[in-house]
C-alpha positions as CSV (number, residue, x, y, z in Angstrom):
1,X,36.8,-116.6,-269.9
2,X,33.6,-118.7,-270.5
3,X,33.3,-122.1,-269.0
4,X,31.7,-124.7,-271.2
5,X,29.8,-127.2,-269.0
6,X,29.7,-129.8,-271.8
7,X,33.5,-130.1,-271.8
8,X,33.4,-130.8,-268.1
9,X,30.8,-133.4,-268.5
10,X,32.7,-135.0,-271.4
11,X,35.9,-135.1,-269.4
12,X,34.1,-136.7,-266.3
13,X,32.5,-139.3,-268.6
14,X,35.8,-140.1,-270.1
15,X,37.5,-140.5,-266.8
16,X,34.7,-142.7,-265.4
17,X,34.7,-144.8,-268.5
18,X,38.5,-145.3,-268.3
19,X,38.4,-146.3,-264.7
20,X,35.8,-149.0,-265.5
21,X,37.2,-150.1,-268.8
22,X,41.0,-150.4,-268.1
23,X,40.8,-153.3,-265.6
24,X,38.9,-155.4,-268.2
25,X,41.4,-154.6,-270.9
26,X,44.6,-155.0,-268.9
27,X,43.6,-158.2,-267.0
28,X,42.3,-160.5,-269.7
29,X,43.5,-163.7,-267.9
30,X,42.3,-164.8,-264.5
31,X,44.3,-163.4,-261.7
32,X,46.2,-166.3,-260.0
33,X,48.6,-164.5,-257.7
34,X,47.4,-164.9,-254.1
35,X,49.0,-161.5,-253.2
36,X,47.1,-159.6,-255.9
37,X,43.9,-161.4,-255.1
38,X,44.2,-160.6,-251.4
39,X,45.0,-157.0,-252.2
40,X,42.0,-156.6,-254.5
41,X,39.8,-158.3,-251.9
42,X,40.6,-155.7,-249.2
43,X,40.6,-152.6,-251.5
44,X,36.8,-151.8,-251.0
45,X,37.1,-152.1,-247.2
46,X,40.1,-149.8,-247.1
47,X,38.4,-147.2,-249.4
48,X,35.3,-147.3,-247.3
49,X,37.2,-146.9,-244.1
50,X,39.3,-144.0,-245.4
51,X,36.2,-142.2,-246.5
52,X,34.1,-143.0,-243.4
53,X,36.6,-142.3,-240.6
54,X,37.1,-138.5,-241.1
55,X,33.3,-138.2,-241.3
56,X,32.9,-140.0,-238.0
57,X,35.1,-137.5,-236.2
58,X,33.3,-134.5,-237.6
59,X,29.7,-135.7,-237.3
60,X,29.2,-134.7,-233.7
61,X,29.7,-131.4,-231.8
62,X,32.9,-132.7,-230.2
63,X,35.7,-135.1,-231.1
64,X,35.3,-136.8,-227.7
65,X,31.8,-137.9,-228.3
66,X,32.7,-139.0,-231.8
67,X,35.6,-141.1,-230.4
68,X,33.4,-142.7,-227.8
69,X,30.8,-143.5,-230.4
70,X,33.4,-144.9,-232.7
71,X,34.9,-147.0,-229.9
72,X,31.5,-148.4,-228.9
73,X,30.8,-149.3,-232.5
74,X,34.1,-151.1,-232.8
75,X,33.5,-153.0,-229.6
76,X,30.0,-154.0,-230.7
77,X,31.3,-155.0,-234.2
78,X,34.1,-157.0,-232.6
79,X,31.5,-159.1,-230.7
80,X,29.8,-159.7,-234.1
81,X,26.6,-157.8,-233.4
82,X,24.3,-156.9,-236.3
83,X,24.7,-153.7,-238.3
84,X,21.6,-152.2,-236.7
85,X,22.9,-153.1,-233.2
86,X,26.3,-151.5,-233.9
87,X,24.7,-148.3,-235.3
88,X,22.3,-148.0,-232.3
89,X,25.1,-148.6,-229.8
90,X,27.2,-145.9,-231.4
91,X,24.2,-143.4,-231.5
92,X,23.3,-144.1,-227.8
93,X,26.9,-143.7,-226.7
94,X,27.2,-140.4,-228.6
95,X,23.9,-139.2,-227.2
96,X,25.0,-140.0,-223.6
97,X,28.4,-138.4,-224.0
98,X,26.8,-135.3,-225.6
99,X,24.5,-134.9,-222.6
100,X,27.3,-135.4,-220.0
101,X,29.9,-133.1,-221.7
102,X,28.1,-129.8,-221.1
103,X,27.9,-130.7,-217.3
104,X,31.7,-131.0,-217.0
């Protein structure tokens, strides 16, 4: 059975177009519901978190160092540090834990 790559490309283009076009067609009026507005406001953050969190746990050689890095990043972000500071804090925490774990 031969696979036609052009059919795959056409289907992907159609799905992408529908995802972008349907909200404009279905929501012609301004959204006034505060519930729907708040839901749509938080959707990008929820999607980003759901894609990022599994990658965080598998990015290091152990889940323990990943959890320590994640916790340090959350603490730094809670204290409203800059993005660069949060990233450096997490990297340093993971580095330290990765150096300590083999000794245990």
